[in-house]
C-alpha positions as CSV (number, residue, x, y, z in Angstrom):
1,M,-14.5,-40.6,-17.6
2,A,-11.1,-39.7,-19.0
3,D,-10.7,-36.6,-16.7
4,M,-11.7,-38.6,-13.5
5,D,-10.1,-41.7,-12.0
6,F,-12.5,-43.5,-9.6
7,Q,-10.3,-46.5,-8.9
8,R,-9.5,-45.4,-5.3
9,A,-13.0,-44.4,-4.4
10,A,-14.7,-46.4,-1.7
11,V,-18.2,-47.3,-2.9
12,L,-21.1,-49.0,-0.9
13,L,-23.8,-50.5,-3.1
14,F,-27.1,-51.7,-1.6
15,D,-29.9,-53.5,-3.5
16,P,-32.1,-56.2,-2.1
17,V,-32.5,-57.7,-5.6
18,H,-29.4,-59.6,-6.6
19,V,-29.8,-59.3,-10.3
20,N,-30.1,-55.5,-10.0
21,L,-27.1,-55.5,-7.6
22,R,-25.0,-57.2,-10.3
23,T,-26.3,-54.8,-13.0
24,T,-25.5,-51.7,-11.0
25,R,-22.1,-53.0,-10.0
26,Y,-21.3,-53.7,-13.7
27,A,-22.3,-50.1,-14.6
28,L,-20.0,-48.7,-11.8
29,N,-17.1,-50.9,-13.0
30,E,-17.6,-49.5,-16.5
31,L,-17.3,-46.0,-15.0
32,G,-14.0,-46.9,-13.4
33,F,-15.0,-47.8,-9.9
34,K,-13.0,-50.8,-8.6
35,S,-13.4,-50.7,-4.8
36,I,-17.1,-51.6,-4.5
37,E,-18.7,-53.2,-1.4
38,T,-22.0,-54.8,-2.2
39,C,-24.8,-55.9,0.1
40,S,-28.5,-56.9,-0.2
41,V,-29.4,-57.2,3.5
42,V,-30.5,-54.1,5.4
43,D,-28.7,-55.0,8.6
44,E,-25.5,-55.5,6.7
45,F,-26.0,-52.2,4.9
46,Q,-26.4,-50.4,8.2
47,R,-23.3,-52.1,9.7
48,L,-21.1,-51.3,6.7
49,L,-22.3,-47.6,6.9
50,R,-21.3,-47.5,10.6
51,E,-18.0,-49.1,10.2
52,N,-16.5,-47.4,7.2
53,S,-16.1,-43.9,5.6
54,W,-17.5,-44.0,2.1
55,D,-17.0,-41.7,-0.8
56,L,-20.1,-42.9,-2.8
57,I,-23.3,-44.6,-1.6
58,V,-25.6,-46.1,-4.2
59,A,-28.8,-47.6,-2.9
60,E,-32.1,-48.9,-4.4
61,S,-35.0,-46.9,-2.9
62,S,-38.1,-48.8,-4.0
63,S,-38.1,-51.6,-1.5
64,P,-41.4,-51.5,0.5
65,K,-39.8,-53.4,3.4
66,F,-37.3,-50.7,4.4
67,D,-37.5,-47.0,5.0
68,L,-34.4,-46.0,3.1
69,F,-35.3,-42.3,3.2
70,K,-35.2,-42.3,7.0
71,L,-31.7,-43.8,6.9
72,I,-30.6,-41.2,4.4
73,R,-31.8,-38.4,6.7
74,M,-29.8,-40.0,9.5
75,I,-26.7,-40.1,7.3
76,R,-27.0,-36.4,6.5
77,R,-27.5,-35.6,10.2
78,G,-24.2,-37.4,11.0
79,E,-25.9,-40.3,12.8
80,A,-25.2,-43.3,10.6
81,T,-21.7,-43.2,9.1
82,P,-18.4,-41.4,9.6
83,N,-18.7,-39.4,6.4
84,P,-22.2,-37.8,6.2
85,Y,-21.2,-35.9,3.1
86,A,-20.6,-38.9,0.9
87,I,-22.3,-38.5,-2.5
88,I,-25.5,-40.5,-2.4
89,A,-27.2,-41.7,-5.6
90,L,-30.5,-43.5,-5.2
91,T,-31.8,-45.9,-7.9
92,S,-35.5,-46.7,-8.3
93,W,-37.8,-48.7,-10.5
94,V,-40.6,-46.5,-9.3
95,R,-41.3,-43.6,-11.7
96,D,-44.0,-42.0,-9.6
97,G,-43.3,-38.3,-9.0
98,A,-44.2,-38.5,-5.3
99,H,-41.7,-41.3,-4.7
100,V,-38.9,-39.4,-6.5
101,R,-39.8,-36.3,-4.6
102,L,-39.5,-38.1,-1.2
103,A,-36.2,-39.5,-2.4
104,I,-34.8,-36.1,-3.2
105,E,-36.2,-34.6,0.0
106,S,-34.3,-37.2,2.1
107,G,-31.0,-35.5,1.3
108,A,-29.7,-37.7,-1.6
109,D,-27.7,-36.0,-4.3
110,D,-29.6,-37.6,-7.1
111,V,-32.2,-40.2,-8.0
112,I,-31.6,-42.4,-11.1
113,V,-34.7,-44.1,-12.4
114,R,-34.2,-47.6,-13.8
115,P,-33.6,-48.9,-16.4
116,F,-30.6,-46.6,-17.2
117,S,-27.7,-46.8,-19.6
118,T,-24.1,-46.6,-18.6
119,Q,-23.8,-43.4,-20.6
120,F,-26.7,-41.9,-18.7
121,A,-25.2,-42.9,-15.3
122,E,-21.9,-41.4,-16.4
123,E,-23.5,-38.0,-17.1
124,R,-25.3,-38.0,-13.8
125,M,-22.2,-39.0,-11.9
126,R,-20.2,-36.3,-13.6
127,T,-22.8,-33.7,-12.4
128,M,-22.7,-35.0,-8.9
129,V,-18.9,-34.9,-8.7
130,R,-18.2,-31.7,-10.6
131,N,-21.3,-29.6,-9.9
132,R,-22.4,-30.7,-6.5
133,K,-24.8,-28.3,-4.8
134,A,-24.0,-26.7,-1.4
135,F,-25.9,-28.1,1.5
136,V,-28.7,-26.3,3.3
137,I,-29.9,-26.9,6.8
138,T,-33.5,-26.5,8.1
139,S,-35.3,-28.0,11.0
140,D,-36.4,-30.9,8.7
141,Y,-33.7,-31.2,6.1
142,V,-30.0,-31.5,5.7
143,G,-28.8,-32.0,2.1
144,P,-28.1,-30.5,-1.3
145,D,-29.8,-27.2,-2.1
146,R,-32.8,-28.0,-4.3
147,R,-33.5,-24.4,-5.2
148,S,-32.3,-22.8,-8.3
149,G,-31.3,-19.3,-9.5
150,D,-31.3,-16.3,-7.2
151,R,-32.9,-18.1,-4.2
152,A,-30.0,-20.6,-4.0
153,A,-27.3,-18.0,-4.6
154,M,-28.7,-15.7,-1.9
155,D,-28.6,-18.2,0.9
156,K,-25.7,-17.1,3.1
157,D,-26.2,-20.2,5.3
158,A,-25.5,-22.7,2.5
159,V,-22.5,-24.9,3.4
160,V,-20.0,-26.3,0.9
161,V,-19.4,-29.8,2.3
162,P,-16.3,-31.9,1.9
163,N,-16.3,-34.0,-1.3
164,T,-13.9,-36.9,-0.9
165,L,-15.1,-38.5,-4.1
166,R,-14.0,-35.5,-6.2
167,A,-10.6,-35.4,-4.4
168,K,-10.0,-39.0,-5.2
169,A,-11.2,-38.7,-8.8
170,D,-8.9,-35.8,-9.3
171,G,-6.0,-37.6,-7.6
172,D,-5.4,-34.5,-5.5
173,E,-3.8,-35.6,-2.2
174,D,-3.9,-32.1,-0.6
175,Q,-7.5,-31.7,-1.4
176,L,-8.2,-35.2,0.0
177,R,-6.4,-34.5,3.3
178,Q,-8.2,-31.2,3.6
179,A,-11.6,-32.9,2.9
180,Y,-11.0,-35.4,5.7
181,Q,-10.0,-32.6,8.1
182,D,-13.1,-30.6,7.1
183,I,-15.6,-33.4,7.8
184,R,-15.4,-32.9,11.6
185,D,-15.6,-29.1,11.4
186,T,-18.5,-29.3,9.0
187,K,-20.4,-31.8,11.2
188,K,-20.0,-29.3,14.1
189,K,-21.2,-26.4,11.9
190,I,-24.2,-28.2,10.6
191,E,-25.0,-29.6,14.1
192,G,-25.1,-26.0,15.5
193,E,-27.2,-24.7,12.6
194,R,-29.7,-27.5,12.9
195,I,-30.1,-27.0,16.7
196,R,-30.6,-23.3,16.0
197,R,-33.2,-24.0,13.4
198,L,-35.1,-26.4,15.7
199,A,-35.1,-23.8,18.5
200,M,-36.2,-21.1,16.0
201,R,-39.1,-23.4,14.8
202,I,-40.4,-23.5,18.4
203,V,-40.0,-19.8,18.9
204,V,-41.8,-19.1,15.6
205,T,-44.6,-21.5,16.6
206,A,-45.0,-19.8,19.9
207,E,-44.9,-16.3,18.5
208,L,-47.6,-17.2,15.9
209,Q,-49.9,-17.8,18.9
210,F,-49.3,-14.7,21.1
211,D,-48.5,-11.8,18.8
212,S,-50.9,-9.3,20.3
213,K,-51.0,-7.1,17.2
214,A,-52.1,-9.8,14.8
215,G,-53.9,-12.1,17.2
216,P,-53.3,-15.9,17.4
217,A,-52.7,-17.9,14.3
218,T,-55.7,-20.0,13.3
219,A,-53.6,-23.2,12.9
220,Y,-51.7,-24.9,15.7
221,D,-50.3,-28.5,15.8
222,P,-49.4,-29.7,19.3
223,A,-48.0,-32.9,17.9
224,D,-45.6,-31.0,15.7
225,M,-44.5,-28.9,18.7
226,M,-43.8,-32.1,20.6
227,R,-41.9,-33.7,17.7
228,T,-39.7,-30.6,17.4
229,T,-39.0,-30.3,21.1
230,R,-38.0,-34.0,21.3
231,E,-35.8,-33.7,18.2
232,L,-34.1,-30.6,19.7
233,R,-33.5,-32.6,22.9
234,D,-32.1,-35.5,20.9
235,Q,-29.7,-33.3,19.0
236,L,-28.5,-31.6,22.1
237,E,-27.8,-35.0,23.7
238,Q,-26.0,-36.2,20.7
239,A,-23.8,-33.0,20.9
240,G,-23.0,-33.9,24.5
241,R,-24.4,-30.6,25.9
242,Y,-26.1,-31.9,29.0
243,E,-27.0,-28.6,30.5
244,A,-28.8,-27.7,27.4
245,V,-30.5,-31.2,27.5
246,Q,-31.9,-30.4,31.0
247,V,-33.5,-27.2,29.6
248,A,-34.9,-29.1,26.7
249,D,-36.3,-31.7,29.1
250,G,-38.2,-28.8,30.8
251,L,-39.4,-27.7,27.4
252,I,-40.8,-31.1,26.6
253,D,-42.6,-31.3,30.0
254,H,-44.0,-27.8,29.3
255,A,-45.0,-28.7,25.7
256,R,-47.2,-31.6,27.0
257,N,-49.5,-28.9,28.4
258,F,-50.5,-27.8,24.9
259,K,-52.4,-31.0,24.4
260,N,-55.1,-29.3,26.5
261,P,-56.5,-26.3,24.5
262,E,-57.1,-24.5,27.8
263,E,-53.4,-24.3,28.3
264,R,-52.7,-22.6,25.0
265,N,-52.5,-19.2,26.4
266,V,-50.0,-16.3,26.0
267,K,-48.2,-17.0,29.3
268,N,-47.5,-20.7,28.4
269,F,-46.4,-19.9,24.8
270,R,-44.1,-17.2,26.0
271,L,-42.5,-19.7,28.5
272,A,-42.1,-22.2,25.6
273,K,-40.3,-19.5,23.6
274,E,-38.0,-18.7,26.6
275,L,-37.2,-22.3,27.2
276,A,-36.3,-22.8,23.5
277,I,-34.0,-19.7,23.6
278,G,-32.5,-21.0,26.8
279,A,-31.8,-24.4,25.4
280,F,-30.0,-22.9,22.4
281,A,-28.1,-20.5,24.7
282,A,-26.9,-23.4,26.9
283,Y,-25.7,-25.2,23.8
284,A,-24.0,-22.2,22.3
285,D,-22.2,-21.0,25.4
286,G,-24.5,-18.1,26.0
287,Q,-25.0,-17.0,22.4
288,S,-28.6,-15.9,22.2
289,I,-31.0,-16.9,19.4
290,E,-32.4,-13.4,19.9
291,K,-29.7,-12.2,17.5
292,A,-31.9,-13.8,14.9
293,K,-34.8,-11.4,15.7
294,N,-35.1,-10.1,12.2
295,E,-35.1,-13.7,10.8
296,I,-37.7,-14.8,13.3
297,A,-39.9,-11.7,12.6
298,S,-39.8,-12.1,8.9
299,T,-40.6,-15.8,9.2
300,V,-43.6,-15.1,11.4
301,K,-44.8,-12.4,9.0
302,A,-44.4,-14.7,6.0
303,L,-46.3,-17.5,7.8
304,R,-49.1,-15.2,8.9
305,K,-49.5,-14.0,5.3
306,R,-49.6,-17.5,3.9
307,L,-52.0,-18.7,6.6
308,S,-54.3,-15.7,6.0
309,S,-54.3,-16.2,2.2
310,A,-55.1,-19.9,2.7
311,A,-57.5,-19.4,5.5
312,S,-60.4,-21.1,3.7
313,G,-58.5,-24.3,3.3
314,S,-55.8,-24.1,6.0
315,S,-55.7,-26.4,9.0
316,A,-53.4,-27.4,11.8
317,E,-51.9,-30.0,9.5
318,D,-50.7,-27.2,7.1
319,L,-48.6,-25.4,9.6
320,P,-45.6,-27.8,9.8
321,A,-45.2,-27.7,6.1
322,L,-45.4,-23.9,6.0
323,K,-42.7,-23.6,8.7
324,A,-40.5,-26.1,7.1
325,A,-40.7,-24.3,3.7
326,T,-39.7,-21.0,5.4
327,M,-37.1,-22.4,7.9
């Protein structure tokens, strides 16, 4: 790539199959990458992630012995490596559409199906470096925006994340210094947005149950509510906001009541909503999630419409997917 110099880029390459590891390393060398750390053992891969700030992570995703997608989600949430915004390219011998979709939904920048030529890898690398998508944050996902056209352009919450690989490829020292400075600020911004989205997910779930005008939604998943409340609590603890953690602990205790259908009444759902709002307010120094009333209302309306149109085939298992798609 004549217009990009990758010699200074820090690359972490993981593949449990040694012959594939060597093949991929050769392809990266051909593209100009020189500083490449390779590993084929999961524990070593995780250690290297923790101990270093990488510009590019390349990993084989088709190993059945390791949930790589979970690790990618942790990276994007800032839980596994100092630079959560490293470009991540996953390789795969599996051509199955469901596998590729899971890989993309983990937050990776791209999935490159094997076997691939060096020219093909160069084209994909150029796209990742030069035309990287802004990140979106939902209750379930942190990563490049997968939408296209007007939907992507209209998202005011999309975040342009630091791209240290591009700065090094361009040899732009000012851009590189700024990227390193921006990593911490971007982590904080994404942390806050994710906590807000988790709290909103709980609020929306509750409102779907006690909206007196429309009546309760036909689908409710107490397991999803518990997962979301625990995730909210974990994120608040990671942020070091212990007053908010205490409120979230109360929310978890309260959410346990919903295992009993008799406890799924308007009073209890309203209390769940208030606790979720309170946890976010404690995190955000008093800022209320109620400022997002219009967003909450539109989400509830959209979900009710989709639940109604799918009433014949809808179930409690459908609701988390519907909420995630909207939030």
